[in-house]
C-alpha positions as CSV (number, residue, x, y, z in Angstrom):
1,M,15.1,9.6,-6.0
2,Q,17.0,7.1,-8.1
3,H,20.2,7.9,-6.1
4,E,18.3,7.3,-2.8
5,R,17.1,3.9,-4.1
6,A,20.6,2.9,-5.1
7,T,21.9,3.8,-1.7
8,Q,19.1,1.9,0.0
9,D,19.8,-1.1,-2.2
10,A,23.5,-1.0,-1.4
11,S,22.7,-1.1,2.3
12,V,20.7,-4.4,1.7
13,L,22.9,-6.2,-0.8
14,D,26.3,-5.7,-2.4
15,L,25.6,-5.8,-6.2
16,E,29.3,-5.9,-7.1
17,E,29.8,-9.0,-4.9
18,A,26.7,-10.7,-6.2
19,L,27.7,-10.1,-9.8
20,A,31.3,-11.3,-9.0
21,R,29.8,-14.6,-7.7
22,V,28.1,-15.2,-11.1
23,D,31.1,-13.9,-13.2
24,G,29.2,-10.7,-14.1
25,D,26.2,-12.6,-15.6
26,H,23.3,-10.2,-14.9
27,Q,20.8,-12.7,-16.4
28,L,22.0,-15.5,-14.1
29,L,21.9,-13.2,-11.1
30,A,18.3,-12.2,-12.0
31,E,17.4,-15.9,-12.3
32,L,19.0,-16.6,-8.9
33,A,17.0,-13.8,-7.4
34,A,13.8,-15.2,-8.8
35,L,14.6,-18.7,-7.4
36,F,15.4,-17.2,-4.0
37,L,12.2,-15.3,-3.9
38,D,10.3,-18.6,-4.7
39,S,12.1,-20.7,-2.1
40,C,12.6,-18.1,0.7
41,P,9.1,-18.6,2.3
42,T,9.8,-22.3,2.6
43,M,13.2,-21.7,4.1
44,Q,11.8,-19.3,6.6
45,A,9.0,-21.7,7.5
46,A,11.5,-24.5,8.1
47,I,13.3,-22.2,10.7
48,Q,10.0,-21.2,12.3
49,E,8.9,-24.9,12.6
50,A,12.2,-25.9,14.1
51,L,11.9,-23.0,16.6
52,A,8.4,-24.1,17.5
53,R,9.7,-27.6,18.2
54,R,12.8,-26.2,20.0
55,D,14.9,-28.4,17.7
56,A,18.3,-26.8,17.8
57,K,19.8,-29.1,15.1
58,A,17.0,-28.3,12.8
59,V,17.3,-24.6,13.5
60,Q,21.0,-24.8,12.7
61,H,20.4,-26.6,9.4
62,A,17.6,-24.4,8.2
63,A,19.4,-21.2,9.1
64,H,22.6,-22.5,7.4
65,T,20.6,-23.1,4.2
66,L,19.1,-19.6,4.3
67,K,22.4,-18.1,5.1
68,G,24.0,-19.7,2.1
69,S,21.2,-18.4,-0.2
70,V,21.4,-14.8,1.0
71,G,25.2,-15.0,0.9
72,N,24.9,-15.3,-2.9
73,F,23.7,-11.7,-3.1
74,G,26.2,-10.1,-0.7
75,A,23.3,-9.4,1.6
76,Q,25.5,-9.0,4.7
77,A,22.8,-8.0,7.2
78,A,20.5,-11.0,6.3
79,F,23.6,-13.2,6.2
80,D,24.6,-12.1,9.7
81,A,21.1,-12.6,11.1
82,A,20.9,-16.2,9.7
83,L,24.4,-16.9,11.0
84,A,23.3,-15.8,14.5
85,L,20.5,-18.4,14.4
86,E,22.7,-21.0,13.0
87,Q,25.2,-20.5,15.8
88,M,22.4,-20.7,18.4
89,G,21.3,-24.0,16.9
90,R,24.9,-25.3,16.9
91,Q,25.3,-24.3,20.5
92,G,22.0,-25.8,21.5
93,D,20.9,-22.6,23.1
94,L,17.7,-21.2,21.6
95,S,16.9,-18.8,24.4
96,G,17.3,-15.7,22.1
97,A,16.3,-17.4,18.9
98,D,12.8,-16.0,18.7
99,A,14.2,-12.4,18.7
100,A,16.9,-13.5,16.3
101,F,14.3,-15.0,13.9
102,A,12.3,-11.7,14.1
103,H,15.5,-9.9,13.1
104,L,16.1,-12.3,10.3
105,E,12.6,-11.8,9.0
106,A,13.1,-8.1,9.0
107,E,16.3,-8.3,7.0
108,I,14.6,-10.7,4.5
109,A,11.8,-8.2,4.2
110,R,14.3,-5.5,3.3
111,L,16.0,-7.8,0.8
112,Q,13.0,-9.1,-1.0
113,P,12.0,-5.9,-2.9
114,V,15.6,-5.4,-4.1
115,L,15.7,-9.0,-5.3
116,S,12.3,-8.5,-6.9
117,Q,13.8,-5.6,-8.9
118,L,16.7,-7.8,-9.9
119,A,14.4,-10.7,-10.9
120,A,12.3,-8.4,-13.0
121,T,15.4,-7.8,-15.2
122,A,15.2,-11.5,-16.2
123,M,11.9,-10.8,-17.8
124,E,13.1,-7.8,-19.8
């Protein structure tokens, strides 16, 4: 069961890469995870609001912000999903953006429990 969880976590984020970004500081990584979990709903809402307004520039900006945040954790699938939205915004073509946002939400939903586990280590 533990091996299965580690494999699942590895498919969501690259712990080695995430630790390398913080010079191996597990405590700092846990704190970053907690900060991300707090700010993620706001970042997702910003994308959703920009999509509702069909504001390509705002989609680009909001997706770029979220992309940078998930990039800190080596969360490649979430990063790629945010990048796709960012590129749609940059190109001014939001025709597939609703589906892209749904995909991003799914990737964030996969990432959140893993980050919650990481954040919990800050409390130990």
